[in-house]
N, C-alpha and C positions, 0 to 999 in steps of 0.2 A: 717250085719243087713240091711234090705231093708229100703227105705225111709218111707214106711208105718209103719213099726215097730218102727221107730225113733220118729214118731210124738207124740204118746201117752206119753212116758216118758218125752219127751221134754216139752209138755204142762203141765203135772202133776208137774214137777219139778219147772217150772217157773211161773205158774199161780198166786201164791201169790204175786210175784213181779209186775206182770201186774195189778193185782187187786189193789195193793197199789198205783200204778201210777194213775189208773183210779180214785180212791178215792181222791187222791191229786189234780188232775186236776179239779174234781168236786167241791172241797172246795176252790179253788183259787178265790179270789175276783178280782176287777178291778186293784188293786195295791198290787200284791203279796209282802210279806215281804222277806227280805234277806234270812232268814232261809228257807222259802218255796222254793225260787229259788235255793238255794244250794241243798236242798233235791231233787228237781225236776231235777237238773243237774246230780246228782248221778244216779237216776233211768233212766234218759234219756240215759246215757252212757251204762248202763247195757242192756237196752231193744234195743238199737241200735245194740249191738252185737248179741242179740237174733234174731233181724230182718235179719241181715246179714247171720246168720246161716240158718234161715228158707228160705231165698231167694236162698241159695245155694242148699239145700237138698229137699225142697218141696215147690217150688215157686208157684205152682198151688193151694196149699191148702188155705182154707179160713183163717187160722190162720196167714198166711203171710200178707194178706191184713189187718187183724186186727192189727198186729204189726206195719205195715206201717202207719196206721192211728194214733196210739199212738205216734210214733216217730215224725210225722209231727206236731201234736198238741203240743207236748212238745217243739220241736224245735222253733216253732213260738212264744211261750210264753217266752222261755229262751232268745232268741236273740232279741225279741222285747223289753224285759225288759232291756237287756244290752244296746241296742241302745238308749233307753230313758235315762238310767243312764249316757251314754257317753255324750249326749247332755247337761244333767244337770251338769256334771263335767266341760264341756267346758264353759258353761255360768257362773258357779261359778268362774272359773279361771279368766275370763275377768272382772267379776264384782268385785272380791275381791283379788285374789291371785296375779295377774299381777301388780296392783297398789302397793300392799304390797311389792313385790319383788323390784320394782322400789324404794320405800321408803328405804328399807334396804340397797340399793347400791347407794344411791343418791350422795355420795361423789365421786364415780367413774363417775357418770353422769356429775357432775360439772367439773371433770378433762377433760372428753371428750369434753365438751362445751368449756373449756379453750383452748384446743389444736386446735379445729376448728377455734375459734375466733382468736387465734394467727396467724394461716395461713391466715385467711381473712385479718387481719389488715396489716400484712407484705406485702402481695401481693397487697393490695389496695394502700398503700402509694408508693410502688416501681413503680407500673404501672402508678399511677397518676403523678409521677415525670417523668417517661420515658416509653412510650408505648412499647418499645422493651422488657421490662421485662415481658410483658404479654405472650410472646412466651414461656417463661420458665414454666409458670403455665398452659397455655392453649394448648400448642403444636400447632397443625394445625387447631384448632377450631377458626373459624372466626365469630365474633358476627354480628348479623344482625343490620341494622339501625333501630331505633325505629319505623319509619314509615312502615317498612317492616314486623315487628313482627306480627301485627294484620292481615296482608294480606296473611299469610301463609295458604296454603290449606292442611288441616289435614285429614288423614283417622283416625278418632277418635279411632276406635277399635284397629287398629294396633299400633297406637301411645301409647295408654293406656297400652296395654299388653307388649310392648317392654320396656316402662318406668318402669313398675312394675317388670319385670324380672331383669332389670339392678339394680334397687334399692335393691331388695332382695339379689342379688349377692353382692352388696356393704356391706349389713348388715352381711352376712355370712363371707365375707372377713374380716371385722372388728373383728368379734367374733373369727373366726378360727385362725387368726394371734395372738390372745391372747395366743394361745398355744405355739407360738414361742417367748416366753418371752415378749410379748406385743409390740415388736418393729414394727411389721407390722400394728398393730392397731393405734399406734401413727402416723405412716406415712400416713395411709389412712385418718385419721381425719384431719391432717394438710393439706394434698393435697386437700381434698374436700373444706376446708375453703379457701385455696389459689385460687382455681379455681373461686369460687364465688366472692372473693375479687377482682381478676383481672378483671372479667367481670363488676363488679359494678363500678370500677374505669374508665373503658373504656366508659361505658354509662354515667357516671357522667361528663366526659370531653366533651361529645358532647350534653349535656343537655337532655339526655334520661333516667335519673335515675327514674323519676316518672313512665314512661312506663315500665322500666325494673323491678322494684319492684312490680308493679301491676301484672306482669306475673310470678313472683317468689313466692311471699308470700302466695297466696291462697293454693297452694299445699306444699310450702316450710316449713310452720310452722309444719305440720304433718310429712313431710318427714325428716326434720332435727332432730326433736324430736326422731323419730324412729332410725335415724343414731346414735344419742347420746346414746340411750339406748343400741343399738348393740355394740357401742364402749365401753360403761361402762361394758357390759358383758365380752368383751375381756380383758379389763384392770383388772377387778376383778379376772378373771381366772389367769392372769399373776401374780397378787399380791399374790394370795393364793399359787402359786408355790414358790415365793420368801419368803413369810412369812407364813409357814404352821402351826404355833402355836405348839400345843402339838402333832399333828399328823405328820406322815411322809409326805414328799413332794408329793409322789404319792397319798396317801390317801386324803390329802387336795385338791390336783388338781382334783382328780376324783370326790370328793364330790361337789366341787364348779362347776365343769362341768355339773353335773346333774341338778343343780339349774339354772345356767345361760343359759342353752339351752332353758329353759322355757321362758326366756326373749326374745330370738330370735323367739320362737313360737308366743309370744305376739305381736311382732312388724310387723309380716307378714300382718295381716289385716290393719295395719296402712299404709304400703307401697301400698297395694291394693287400699285403699281409696285415697291416695295421687296420685297414677297413674291415677285413674279415674278422679280426679279433674284436673290433668295436661293434660289429653287427651281430656277432654270435656269442662271444664270451662275456662282453660287458653286461648284457642284460640277463645272463644266466643266473639262476637262483643258487649260486654256490656260496659257501662261507667266504667272507671277505678276506680272510687270511690266505685262502688259496689264490686269490687274485693278486695279492701282494707277492706271494711266492712266485707266481707266473711272471710278474713284472721283474722281479729280481733275476729270474732265469733269462729273460730277454736281454736284460742289461749285461749280464755276464757273457752271453753269446755275442752281443755286439762288440763288447770289449775284445773278445777273442778274435773276432772276424777282422775288425779294423786295426787291432793292435799288432797283427803279424808283421807289417812293414817296420814298425818301431822296434820290435824284438829283433828282426833280421838286421836292421841297421845297427842296433846296439851290439849284436854279435860281431858284425864286421869291424866296428870300431875297436872292440875288445881285442880281436885278432891283430889289427894293425898296430895297436899300442903294444901288444905283446911282442910283435916282430921288431918294433922300434927299440924296445927295451933290451932285446937280445943283441941287436946290432950295437947298441951303446955298450 
């Protein structure tokens, strides 16, 4: 059959579907419903195949241009709606789901905090007693004199990006090692605490602790919180392997992995923000008290952000207790 003979039955057979799509496109408002988008997606896939067929057998015919127009219009609406929904989902995640996931695993966060604090305290006191212990925790890292810290010449963009990449690596390291029974996670948290503790002791001994903490806390509050969350994700993963409950170890591990990976997704913007602060604010020639003030502000904002589920839960319990007392 020639291409000319194919056109007529092709149009007659598929015209109702095209008309249906045209009617649907004409009826769509500014905010299509999920049902309309689903129906549009179904028609879009059908007519895309019609367009591919027409492009192959009668590309010069006007019906091919007509189908191309329908496909483009449908594509723009479908993927435009999906893009909007994706942004809505992301915003909802950071506004509500991420703090809620933190709340549900706060016990692992506290364990991560304890591990890092243990490393910090041990390294601090050992180094304070004897500088030689610092080599165990710091390796070849040589701390700058307090007077030299503010004199460093920074390429802010390079410093910020390299810091961000390193911190994200640490977060994934803490999380991924949770799959290895949590041993690597414990090690990473302890070692990070020990490095900070050894540095703090060295600066304390030369009277530079005020300068040291002024350069650590502005970004460190956010950065350490993110590391604790990443560590809590790894610890939670390991815990659900050892304590699977009524599920098999594999099922429990797989289920928790799907949830805790969201925590890692959540901390990435925190590391980005911390890196920007460390790359631009840390070396800024501002008075040290302003950096302490900035650190206090970040701490207050983090408390407010992650504390909302605790406040909400407390209010719910108060209401329940009040109801019970009225019943009694």
